[in-house]
N, C-alpha and C positions, 0 to 999 in steps of 0.2 A: 310480122315475128312469130319466131317459132316456139311454140308452148314446149314445156318441161315435161318429159314423161314421168311415169310412175318410177322408173328407175333411177330419176336423176332428183327427188324428193327425199328431204332429210339430208343427214351428215351420211359422209362413207365411211368403212370400217378404218380406212386411213387416218382420216379426220378426227376420228372417235380415239385412236390408240395416241394422235399427237397431243389430244386435251387430257387423256389421263397422264401422260409423261410429264404435261406443263403442271397438273395438279399435284402428281405428286411430288415434282421438284420445287414447287412451292411450300407445300406442306413441310418437305426436309428443312425448308429453309427457316420457315416458322418456328416449328419444333427447336432447330438450335438456338435461334434467338431467346424464345422462349427459358431455352436453358442455361443460357449466357446471362439472363436476366437474373434468374433464381437463384445463380451461383454470385454475382454479385450481390445481391441483397443477402443472400448467408453471410460472404464474407465480411459486409459492412456491419451486418448484427454481432458477429465475433469481435468486430474492433473494437464497436461501443462497449460491448460485454469487457472487454480487456480494460478498456480505458476507465471503465464504471468500477473495477475492481480497484484500481490504485486512486480512484477520488474516495472511494470507502474506507481504504486502509488506511489513508493520510487522515481522514475523520476520526477513526477508532484508534489510532496511534496518539493523534493531538490531545482526544479527550484523556487518555490514559497517563500521557507524559504531565499534562497539565495538573492533573490531580496527584502527582507525587505527595507523598504525607512523609513527616518524621515520625519516628516511632516514641511513643512516651513510656517512659520507666517507672514503673508502680514503686520500686525503692527510692528513688532519687527526686522522682516528680518531674524531673528534665526530659528533652526531647532527645532521641542518639537519631543519627543517619545510617539507615541501611540502604546503603546504594554502591552499587559498581557498575562504573563507565569503562568497556573497554574498547578498542579501536570497531569491533566486529560484532557487540553485543552490551547491551543495558538491562540491569536489574536494575528492580526497584519497587516501593510499598505507594502503593495508591489506593484510591478510592475504589469501591467494586464498581461494574459495571451497572448501568440503572436497571437491567432486569434480575441482578442479585441483590441490589436495595430493598431494604436495610439490614446489614450485615457487617462482618467485620472486615479490617480492610484485607488486601491481596498483596500478595506477591506476582510479579509481573516480570517476563525476561521478551525483548524484543531481538531476534537473532533472524540467522537463515538455517534451514533444517538441512541434512545432507542430499538431498533433492535440489537443494537450490531455490526452496520455496520461504519467503519471506512468513514469518511466525511470530505471534503473539501468543506467547505461554501462560498460564495463570494457575495459581493454587493458594486457598484460603491460608490466611497468617492463622489459624487457630489449627489446622491440619498439621498436628506434630510428627507424622509420619516420613514426612518428607525433609531431606537435605536439602534445604532451598540453596543452599550455597555450593552444591555439586557441579561443576558443569554441564553433568548431565542432566537430563529433564524427565529423568523416570516419573513416573507420577504425575507429573503438570497435566492438565488438559490443553492442547492445542488448538488455537484458531488460526486456521489458514489465512491468509490475508492475500498475497500476492504471489503465483505460481512462476518458475520460470526465469528468477532473476539473476544476474552475472554477479553483484555482490551487493556489499554493503560497508557504509561508511559512517561511524557515529561521531561526532565533534560534542565538544563541551566546554562552554565559555564561562570564562573565569580567573581568578588569579591563580598565580603559578602555587602560591603559599599565603598563610595567614599573615605572615610578615613580610611580605612582598611588596613594591612598590605600587601605587597607584595604576589600572591601566589593565585590561582584560584581554586575552588571548585564547584564542581555539585550542583547544587539547585532545588528545586521542586517548588519554587516560583520566580516569575521576575516581581513584579511589583512595579509601583511607584517609578520607576528609571529615573534618567537622561541618562542613555545610555542604548544601546542596549546589551545583553549577545554577549560574543566571541564566542558561539558555540550554538547550539540547537540540543539535542539527542531527537530522538523519536524510544520508543521502544512498538510494538505491540505482545500481546499475542494470540494464539489461543486456543479452547478448548484441554481437554484430547484427543487423539487420532487423532486430526488434522497434518496433516503430513507436510502441509504448514510452511516454515520457514520464519522469519523478520531478515535479518541481520540489525544490530543496524544504523540507519540512524543519522548521524553526519553532521551537515551543519554549514558553518562560512558564517554569513550576509555578504554580501558586503561592507555595508553600517557602518558594524562596523569600530571604530576606530582603525588603526594599531597600536597603540601603544604598544600593548601587542600580537596580533594575526594579521601580515600580512596577505594578503591573499594568496599572493606565496609562503610566508613560516610562518609556524605557530613556535610561540616559544616554547624552552622546554618546560615550563610552560603547554602550551596549548596541547602539544604532549602528555605530559605525562597524563593531565588529559582526553583526549579523549582516552586514551586506559584502563580507570580503568573504 
């Protein structure tokens, strides 16, 4: 057997160059994989955050709508209804948020702003500087809920008028009424390609008279209408 001389010991220059090239390619592939994983995690986190915003918005709006209150009149001792329900906007008076209590009642407005964001506006009923019945929201405190929506649809469940025959129907206008709607439904849509989903938000105001839709067990009319 012929022994290897000193010149043949170790790695040759070509072998070392090949090894460096292989290591370099491996490092590039590894770094690319790490980058794609990081991008995937970032995208997942952004998606989770957007879904959380929808869930939080529904919770906040449910709390406010459920707390709708009639306004006591000091002169007559009766309660009046200050509620403006339109297709894309609803104004009402309700209990203050927990962090504001104890306090006076608040005016609230649910609407989309010019940028397409779903916003809850509020102002204290004791603040006489603001015309709360003005369609503009100058002076109101804006609480952004969900950015980048495509539209909003608000419907009100009730009879067409006080003298109408029994039976409830969804309406796109609830103004100049002596009673509150039995249910308020809020639907929000998103742009094409947006993966966010807004489940129907249907709320029964606690102050609604309990002749047709008691708070703890909705009547058959309310149940049927609520599912349409």
